[in-house]
C-alpha positions in Angstrom: 0.1 0.3 -0.2 1.3 4.0 -0.8 2.8 5.5 2.5 -0.3 7.0 4.3 -0.6 10.8 4.3 1.4 13.3 6.9 2.0 16.2 7.5 4.4 18.8 9.5 3.8 19.6 12.8 5.3 22.9 13.9 5.7 25.0 17.1 7.8 28.0 19.0 8.4 28.1 23.0 9.1 31.5 24.1 9.6 32.4 27.7 6.5 34.4 28.6 8.4 36.6 31.0 11.7 37.2 29.2 10.6 36.7 25.9 13.2 35.1 24.6 12.8 31.7 23.1 13.6 28.4 24.9 17.1 27.6 23.2 16.7 23.6 23.1 20.2 22.9 20.7 21.6 21.3 23.8 19.4 19.1 24.3 17.3 20.9 27.8 14.2 21.6 26.2 11.9 19.2 23.4 8.9 17.2 23.1 7.7 14.2 22.3 5.1 12.9 19.9 3.3 9.6 20.2 0.7 8.3 18.4 -3.3 7.3 20.5 -3.1 4.2 20.3 0.0 2.8 20.8 0.0 0.9 17.0 -1.7 1.7 13.9 -1.3 -0.9 11.6 -2.3 -0.8 7.5 -4.6 -2.7 6.3 -3.2 -6.2 6.3 -1.9 -5.9 9.7 1.2 -4.9 10.0 2.7 -2.3 11.9 3.7 1.5 10.5 6.3 3.6 10.9 3.9 6.8 11.9 7.0 9.4 13.0 7.3 11.5 15.9 9.2 10.6 19.2 11.1 12.8 21.0 12.4 16.4 19.3 14.5 18.6 20.7 13.9 22.6 19.8 16.2 24.8 18.0 18.2 27.7 19.1 15.3 29.7 18.0 12.9 27.5 20.6 10.9 25.8 17.0 10.6 22.3 16.5 8.8 20.6 12.8 8.2 16.9 12.6 6.1 14.8 10.1 3.7 12.9 11.1 1.1 10.6 9.7 -2.5 12.3 9.9 -4.6 10.5 12.2 -8.0 10.9 9.1 -5.4 9.4 6.4 -6.7 6.6 4.4 -6.0 3.1 4.8 -4.6 2.7 8.2 -6.3 0.7 11.8 -7.8 1.4 13.6 -10.1 3.2 11.5 -11.3 5.6 14.0 -9.9 7.1 17.3 -6.5 7.3 16.2 -5.0 10.7 18.0 -1.4 12.1 18.9 0.1 12.7 22.3 2.2 15.8 22.6 4.0 15.8 25.6 6.3 18.8 26.4 9.4 19.4 28.1 10.1 23.3 28.2 11.6 26.0 31.0 12.1 22.9 33.9 8.0 21.3 33.9 6.2 18.9 31.9 2.9 19.4 30.2 0.4 17.5 27.7 -2.5 17.0 25.4 -4.0 15.1 22.7 -3.9 16.6 19.3 -5.9 15.3 15.7 -3.7 15.9 12.1 -6.3 16.0 10.3 -4.7 16.5 6.3 -6.5 19.5 5.2 -4.2 21.7 2.8 -1.4 19.8 3.8 0.4 22.9 4.7 2.7 23.0 8.0 0.6 23.0 11.1 1.6 24.9 14.1 0.3 23.7 17.8 -1.0 27.3 18.2 -3.4 25.9 15.8 -4.5 23.1 17.1 -7.8 22.1 19.0 -7.5 20.2 21.6 -9.1 16.9 22.1 -11.8 15.8 24.8 -10.9 12.7 25.5 -13.8 12.6 28.6 -15.4 9.0 29.4 -12.7 7.2 27.3 -10.7 4.0 29.8 -7.2 3.2 28.9 -6.4 -0.2 30.5 -2.8 -0.6 31.0 -1.2 -4.5 29.7 2.2 -4.3 31.3 5.2 -6.0 29.3 7.5 -7.8 30.9 9.5 -5.5 33.0 13.3 -4.1 31.4 16.5 -4.0 33.3 17.5 -1.5 35.2 19.0 2.2 33.5 22.3 3.9 34.3 21.4 6.5 37.2 21.6 9.7 35.2 23.7 12.8 36.7 22.0 15.2 38.7 21.9 18.5 37.4 22.5 21.6 38.4 20.0 23.5 40.3 19.0 26.7 38.0 18.9 30.4 39.7 15.3 31.4 40.5 13.6 33.2 38.2 12.1 36.7 38.8 8.3 36.8 39.4 7.2 38.7 36.2 3.7 40.8 36.6 0.5 39.3 36.2 -1.2 39.4 32.5 -4.6 40.9 31.8 -6.9 38.2 31.8 -7.9 36.8 28.3 -11.2 36.9 26.9 -12.6 33.3 26.9 -12.4 31.9 23.9 -14.5 29.3 22.1 -14.9 25.6 23.1 -12.6 23.2 20.9 -15.0 19.9 19.4 -14.8 17.3 21.7 -13.0 13.7 20.2 -16.6 12.7 18.9 -16.9 15.7 16.8 -14.0 15.3 15.4 -14.4 12.0 14.5 -18.0 12.8 13.2 -16.0 15.5 10.9 -13.9 12.8 9.4 -17.1 10.6 8.8 -18.0 9.0 11.5 -22.0 8.0 11.7 -23.6 7.1 15.0 -24.5 8.4 18.5 -21.9 9.2 20.9 -22.8 7.0 23.3 -22.1 4.8 20.1 -18.9 6.2 19.6 -17.5 5.9 23.2 -19.0 2.5 23.3 -16.4 1.8 20.2 -13.5 2.8 21.5 -14.2 0.3 24.7 -14.6 -2.5 22.5 -17.9 -5.3 21.7 -17.6 -6.0 25.5 -17.5 -3.0 27.1 -14.4 -2.3 29.3 -11.4 -4.5 29.1 -11.6 -7.2 31.6 -8.7 -9.8 30.4 -5.9 -10.4 28.1 -5.3 -14.3 27.1 -8.0 -15.4 29.2 -5.6 -13.1 32.4 -6.9 -10.9 34.5 -5.8 -8.3 37.1 -2.2 -7.0 36.2 -1.3 -9.4 33.1 2.4 -9.9 32.1 2.4 -11.5 28.8 5.1 -14.2 28.0 6.5 -15.1 24.5 4.0 -18.1 24.5 1.0 -15.4 25.2 2.3 -13.6 22.1 3.7 -17.0 20.1 7.1 -15.2 20.3 10.3 -17.4 18.7 12.3 -19.0 21.4 15.0 -16.8 22.7 18.6 -17.0 20.2 16.2 -18.9 17.5 16.3 -15.6 15.2 19.9 -15.5 15.3 20.6 -19.2 14.8 18.8 -19.3 12.1 20.3 -16.4 10.3 23.7 -17.8 10.7 22.8 -20.9 9.5 21.4 -19.1 6.2 24.7 -17.6 6.0 27.0 -20.9 6.5 25.0 -21.8 4.0 25.2 -19.1 1.3 28.4 -18.7 1.6 29.5 -22.4 1.1 26.8 -22.4 -2.2 28.9 -18.6 -3.2 32.3 -20.8 -3.0 31.6 -23.5 -4.8 29.9 -21.7 -7.5 33.3 -19.8 -8.2 35.4 -22.6 -7.7 33.5 -24.2 -10.4 33.6 -21.0 -12.5 37.5 -21.0 -12.0 38.2 -24.2 -12.7 36.7 -24.2 -16.4 39.3 -22.7 -19.1 37.6 -24.1 -21.7 35.2 -22.8 -24.6 33.8 -19.8 -23.6 32.8 -17.6 -26.1 33.7 -19.8 -28.6 37.5 -19.6 -27.8 39.1 -22.9 -26.8 41.1 -22.0 -23.3 39.8 -18.9 -22.0 43.2 -19.1 -19.8 45.0 -16.8 -23.1 41.9 -14.2 -22.8 43.7 -11.1 -21.6 42.0 -8.4 -19.4 40.8 -4.8 -21.0 44.0 -3.0 -19.3 46.0 -6.1 -20.5 44.8 -5.5 -23.7 45.3 -2.2 -24.0 49.0 -2.2 -22.6 50.2 -4.8 -25.9 48.3 -3.0 -27.9 50.2 0.6 -26.7 53.7 -1.4 -26.7 53.0 -2.6 -30.4 52.3 1.0 -31.4 55.6 2.7 -30.1 57.5 -0.4 -31.6 55.9 0.6 -35.0 56.5 4.4 -34.6 60.2 3.7 -33.8 60.6 1.5 -36.5 58.8 4.2 -38.7 61.1 6.7 -37.4 64.1 4.8 -38.1 62.9 4.6 -42.1 62.5 7.8 -42.1 66.1 8.7 -41.0 67.3 5.8 -43.3 65.3 7.5 -46.6 66.5 10.9 -45.5 70.4 10.0 -45.6 70.2 8.0 -48.8 70.9 10.5 -51.2 71.2 8.0 -54.9 68.9 7.1 -57.4 65.5 8.1 -55.8 62.8 8.6 -58.1 65.4 7.9 -61.0 67.5 9.9 -60.2 71.1 9.2 -59.3 71.9 11.8 -56.9 68.9 13.5 -54.6 71.4 16.0 -53.3 70.6 17.6 -56.8 67.4 18.0 -56.0 65.6 21.7 -55.6 62.8 22.5 -53.5 59.4 24.2 -54.9 60.2 27.0 -53.3 63.7 27.1 -54.4 62.7 26.1 -58.1 60.5 28.5 -58.1 62.8 31.4 -57.1 65.3 30.4 -59.3 63.0 30.6 -62.4 62.2 34.0 -61.6 65.7 35.1 -61.5 66.3 33.2 -65.0 63.3 35.1 -66.9 64.4 38.1 -65.0 67.6 37.8 -66.8 66.2 36.8 -69.9 64.1 40.0 -69.9 67.0 42.2 -69.0 69.0 41.0 -71.9 66.3 41.2 -74.5 65.6 44.7 -73.1 69.7 45.2 -74.2 69.1 43.7 -77.2 66.4 45.4 -78.4 68.1 48.5 -78.1 71.4 47.6 -79.5 69.2 46.8 -83.1 67.3 50.7 -82.5 70.9 51.9 -82.6 72.1 50.3 -85.4 70.1 52.7 -88.7 73.1 51.2 -90.9 72.9 47.7 -93.5 70.1 46.6 -92.6 68.5 44.1 -95.0 71.4 45.1 -97.2 69.8 48.8 -96.9 73.2 50.9 -96.6 71.2 54.1 -95.3 67.9 52.6 -92.7 66.4 56.6 -93.4 64.8 55.2 -96.7 62.7 53.0 -95.2 59.4 53.2 -95.5 56.2 52.0 -93.5 54.5 48.9 -93.7 51.2 50.8 -95.6 53.5 52.6 -97.7 55.5 48.8 -98.6 52.3 47.2 -99.2 52.2 49.7 -102.3 55.2 47.9 -103.6 53.9 44.4 -102.8 53.7 43.5 -106.2 56.6 45.4 -107.2 60.2 44.5 -108.6 62.1 45.5 -105.5 60.1 43.4 -103.2 60.0 40.5 -105.4 64.1 40.7 -105.4 63.5 41.3 -101.6 62.1 38.4 -101.3 63.7 36.0 -103.5 67.2 37.0 -101.6 67.1 34.5 -98.5 70.7 34.9 -97.3 73.1 36.4 -95.1 70.5 38.7 -93.5 71.6 40.3 -89.6 73.5 36.4 -89.3 70.7 34.8 -90.3 71.5 32.1 -92.9 67.6 31.1 -94.2 65.4 34.4 -93.8 62.9 32.4 -94.6 63.0 31.3 -91.2 62.4 34.9 -89.8 58.9 36.2 -88.2 56.4 39.2 -89.9 55.5 41.8 -87.1 52.3 40.3 -87.3 53.2 37.1 -86.6 55.7 38.2 -84.1 52.9 40.2 -82.5 51.0 37.2 -82.3 53.1 35.0 -80.3 54.2 37.8 -77.9 50.3 38.5 -77.5 50.1 34.6 -76.7 53.3 34.5 -74.4 52.1 37.2 -72.4 48.8 35.7 -71.9 50.3 32.8 -70.8 52.6 35.2 -68.2 49.3 36.5 -66.7 47.5 33.5 -66.4 50.4 32.3 -64.4 50.3 35.0 -62.5 46.3 35.5 -61.8 46.5 31.8 -60.6 49.0 33.3 -57.5 46.8 36.5 -57.5 45.4 36.6 -53.6 46.4 32.8 -52.8 48.7 31.8 -49.9 52.6 32.9 -50.6 51.5 33.9 -54.0 50.7 37.7 -55.0 48.7 40.7 -53.7 46.1 42.1 -56.5 45.1 46.0 -56.4 41.3 46.6 -56.7 39.7 49.1 -59.5 40.9 51.8 -57.6 44.7 50.1 -57.4 44.6 49.7 -53.8 45.8 46.6 -51.9 42.2 45.2 -50.6 41.8 45.1 -47.0 41.5 41.4 -47.1 44.7 41.0 -48.0 46.2 44.0 -45.8 47.3 43.1 -42.2 46.8 44.5 -38.9 49.2 47.5 -38.7 50.6 49.1 -36.0 50.4 52.5 -36.0 54.5 52.9 -36.1 54.1 51.5 -39.7 51.0 53.4 -40.8 52.6 56.6 -39.6 56.1 56.1 -40.8 55.7 56.2 -44.2 56.7 52.0 -44.5 54.1 51.3 -46.8 53.6 53.6 -50.1 50.5 56.0 -49.5 48.8 55.3 -52.9 49.3 51.6 -52.0 47.8 51.8 -48.7 43.8 51.6 -49.1 40.5 53.1 -48.3 39.7 52.5 -45.2 37.0 54.6 -44.3 34.6 51.6 -44.5 36.3 50.3 -41.7 37.4 53.5 -39.5 35.7 55.8 -38.3 37.5 59.7 -38.8 38.7 61.1 -35.5 36.8 64.1 -36.2 33.3 62.4 -35.9 34.6 61.5 -32.0 32.1 63.5 -29.5 30.6 65.3 -32.4 27.0 65.8 -33.3 25.7 62.1 -35.1 29.1 60.6 -34.6 30.5 58.7 -32.0 30.6 58.5 -28.4 34.9 58.3 -27.0 35.5 57.1 -23.8 37.4 58.7 -21.0 41.1 57.7 -19.5 39.3 55.2 -16.6 37.2 53.7 -20.6 33.7 55.2 -19.4 31.4 57.2 -21.7 31.7 60.4 -20.5 28.6 61.9 -18.1 28.8 64.9 -20.9 27.4 61.7 -23.6 25.4 59.9 -21.5 21.5 61.0 -22.0 18.8 60.9 -19.0 18.4 56.9 -19.0 15.4 54.9 -18.1 15.7 52.0 -15.3 15.1 49.3 -17.7 17.9 50.6 -19.6 20.4 50.9 -17.0 19.3 47.4 -15.1 18.8 44.8 -17.9 22.5 45.2 -19.7 22.1 47.6 -22.9 25.5 49.0 -22.2 28.4 47.2 -21.3 28.5 48.0 -17.4 32.6 47.9 -18.5 31.6 51.2 -20.3 28.9 52.6 -18.4 30.2 55.7 -15.6 29.2 55.9 -12.5 25.8 58.6 -12.5 25.3 58.4 -9.0 26.7 62.1 -9.0 23.7 63.1 -11.3 21.1 60.1 -11.4 19.4 58.4 -8.4 19.3 54.8 -8.0 15.7 54.3 -9.9 16.0 50.2 -9.4 15.9 50.8 -5.3 12.2 51.7 -5.5 10.4 49.5 -8.6 6.7 48.5 -7.1 7.8 49.7 -3.4 5.5 52.1 -1.2 8.5 54.4 -0.4 7.7 58.3 1.7 7.1 59.8 -1.1 4.1 58.2 -1.9 2.6 59.5 1.9 4.2 63.2 0.9 7.5 62.4 2.9 10.4 62.5 1.8 12.4 59.6 3.9 11.1 57.4 7.2 12.3 54.6 9.7 10.5 52.3 7.5 7.3 52.0 6.2 4.2 52.4 8.8 1.8 49.7 7.5 4.9 47.2 8.2 4.2 48.6 12.0 3.3 46.0 14.9 -0.2 45.2 16.5 0.9 46.6 19.5 3.0 49.8 19.7 5.7 50.5 22.1 5.3 53.3 25.2 9.2 55.5 26.2 10.8 55.5 29.1 10.3 59.4 31.1 13.8 61.4 30.5 15.9 59.3 27.6 16.7 61.0 24.1 15.3 58.2 21.7 16.7 58.3 18.4 15.4 56.8 15.2 17.4 56.9 11.8 16.5 57.6 8.8 18.1 58.3 5.1 17.6 61.7 3.1 18.7 60.2 -0.7 19.1 63.7 -1.7 19.1 67.0 -1.2 16.1 68.0 0.5 14.5 71.2 2.7 13.1 69.3 6.0 10.5 71.5 7.7 8.0 68.6 9.8 7.9 65.3 11.7 5.3 62.5 11.2 4.4 60.1 13.8 1.6 57.5 15.1 0.3 57.9 18.4 -1.9 54.3 19.0 -2.9 55.2 22.4 -2.5 58.9 24.2 -0.6 59.6 26.9 -1.6 60.9 29.8 -0.4 63.7 32.6 2.7 65.0 30.3 5.0 68.0 31.7 4.5 70.6 30.0 7.7 71.8 28.3 9.2 68.6 28.7 7.9 66.5 25.4 10.0 67.3 22.3 10.9 66.2 18.9 14.0 67.3 16.7 16.7 66.8 14.3 19.9 65.8 14.8 23.0 65.1 11.9 25.8 62.3 12.3 27.8 65.0 13.8 25.5 65.1 16.9 24.4 68.6 16.0 20.5 69.6 16.5 18.9 70.9 13.3 15.5 71.1 14.2 12.9 71.0 16.9 9.7 71.0 17.7 7.6 73.6 20.3 6.1 71.2 23.6 4.0 68.2 22.5 2.9 68.0 26.1 -1.0 68.3 24.6 -0.1 67.4 21.0 0.4 63.4 22.8 -2.7 63.6 24.9 -4.6 62.4 22.0 -4.5 59.2 19.2 -3.9 59.4 16.1 -1.8 60.9 12.6 0.5 63.4 14.0 1.9 65.6 11.7 4.1 68.1 13.5 6.2 71.4 12.0 10.1 72.2 12.8 9.8 76.1 14.6 12.1 76.3 11.4 13.1 74.7 8.2 16.5 73.1 7.2 18.5 72.5 4.0 19.4 68.9 4.3 22.3 67.3 2.0 21.7 64.3 1.2 23.2 61.4 4.2 21.7 59.8 7.3 20.0 62.0 9.9 18.4 61.1 13.4 14.4 61.9 14.2 15.2 63.0 18.2 12.3 62.0 20.5 11.6 63.0 24.8 8.8 61.9 26.5 8.2 63.3 30.5 4.8 62.7 32.1 2.7 59.8 34.2 2.3 58.1 30.8 3.8 57.4 28.0 1.7 57.9 24.8 1.9 54.4 22.4 3.3 55.1 19.7 3.6 52.7 16.6 6.7 50.8 16.2 8.2 47.7 14.2 9.7 44.4 15.9 9.9 44.6 19.5 11.8 41.3 20.9 12.7 42.9 24.1 16.3 44.4 25.4 18.2 42.1 24.7 17.6 42.0 20.7 17.1 44.7 18.7 16.9 43.3 14.8 16.8 46.9 13.6 20.0 47.1 14.6 21.7 44.4 12.8 25.5 44.0 11.7 25.5 48.1 12.6 28.0 49.5 15.7 28.3 52.3 18.0 27.6 55.5 16.4 26.0 54.0 13.7 23.0 52.1 15.5 19.7 52.8 13.6 17.5 52.7 17.0 19.0 53.7 19.9 18.7 56.0 23.0 20.9 57.9 25.9 22.9 56.5 27.9 20.9 58.3 31.4 17.2 59.3 31.7 16.7 62.5 33.8 16.3 64.5 30.0 13.9 67.2 29.9 14.9 68.8 27.0 16.9 68.3 23.2 20.4 69.7 24.0 22.3 71.7 21.2 24.7 69.0 20.9 24.7 65.0 21.8 27.6 62.5 21.5 26.5 59.3 19.2 29.5 56.8 20.5 27.2 56.9 23.9 24.0 56.1 22.9 23.0 52.4 23.4 21.0 50.4 20.9 17.1 49.8 21.6 14.9 47.2 20.6 11.9 50.0 20.3 12.2 50.1 16.3 9.9 53.2 16.4 8.5 54.8 13.3 9.3 58.5 12.4 9.7 60.4 9.3 10.6 64.2 7.5 8.8 65.7 5.5 
């Protein structure tokens, strides 16, 4: 069956005098949760582990324990299940019976439990065999007697809780109260005997059909021995059988994964060493490789290309010299003693059929040292061949254009393309190492310096790699906090902007027409607090931006009475202890309850920073002021993480004050647990 439904039971114990929690971390204070009846079973009759037992209180006086709900389905007995809560707190015992319904499943505090009325229900104890005597515990030290607390005001009578019968009906019981009481006692009424024994009944092992002493241990020992012997035999048989496993005739030849890997690694190392040795021998062998008798004469591709380039350059230079020599020769060309008489090609065409041309064509010997002029080329033919050679050379160059280890081409503006220009240090660009005519136009990739900080230009960064404040627009909170700008590029705006992220949807002092307050008065406690006559109480407020302070606001829950005239005041101090503003006498103002807005006798122009509201009361009964948490004079939650001189809530070291002095010493003020509400406007 599924485990029955559980619910968490919680509670907190506080000393009613000191209001301090009972610290049970050392085992001094604890509770015990016990099921009633003692055994709960499932539908098959097996006992259910219910939870509960002893639970020590924590340092904060709290405990929490998961227990099976008293109305969980599938649990026997079907009716009348309860939990007994025994409490050892503050040196004394107490007890109550509780019903733990399934409800909404949320943790259930003991303060919300209805106590169960079990009047009329009799329980007959059935003692078991006596147990061995326990060791005598050490006597604890006697605690110091506590001081007597003042009698509290009697509370209003509470409503009667539901009886056990009413709780049973609420959980589905059908029948009268008399029938329900009878069901608790059993069909025969009260228990009169157990196993035909009457009076004080002691049940022995035979009465509950228990096994003889030691029989379970003996059976367990025998089962373990039998299992061990069976396992040993099977392991031995398996170890002896080493043939024909997975189709391998002799499994003694099998190798473990680690062993096989080690052998493979060894083989790999041997193969690598052999290959390296062969490579070294190949490098040393300089004869008859690829049909070349002496490979020492071979050239690398780069070396061959360099030699070819050098030969090509030499050939170009040589041909240029020969052409120049040919142009300088102006005598005895083609048998013509004076080349000034030569004509152009178009004029020569007119003589194409003339006798001189025919005579020249028939003369095929001894021209420019060429024995057979039939091998000479016409100008057009020579140009065609030259064009073909140039095209072939251009094709070869084009294959290297823009390629790795090739040549850099020029774009249509006779510039090297940006993709082929490496990242250049400033020294190389500005020193003229590159020809200015060959540096590409970088305007597409870089911005002109003149655009820095200019309208419709770009924002520069200051020496701290931040955008100058003068170039930062007014930013909405969403843009500052969402990361639209890189955090490293956003300047410190605290000098000109307020931290908008601190507001959000929270109700602030400004929403109530005020400038600063100690806390939102909507979070005040339900009781409020009073002041002790003659002490000066300080309440710290944070003024987030410069403001003119003209008034103080407080809430009086219960009016004071018989207040001394001229000795009830409020004021304002800065963090140096100098009084900056004060009210007129409040001995009449504080004798009525309500929201109190009181003007200073003169306003004060406050810079942004921390200030203290100051209060002093004198009279018979202090007004009850709105406040936050009040956890006793020994604990001041409002001063968490603060030290002397910077407390948020504090008071003067001594009473007897009848006014607010011009100067006070903040370091002498002591923390105070009365977290009073106060505000300035």
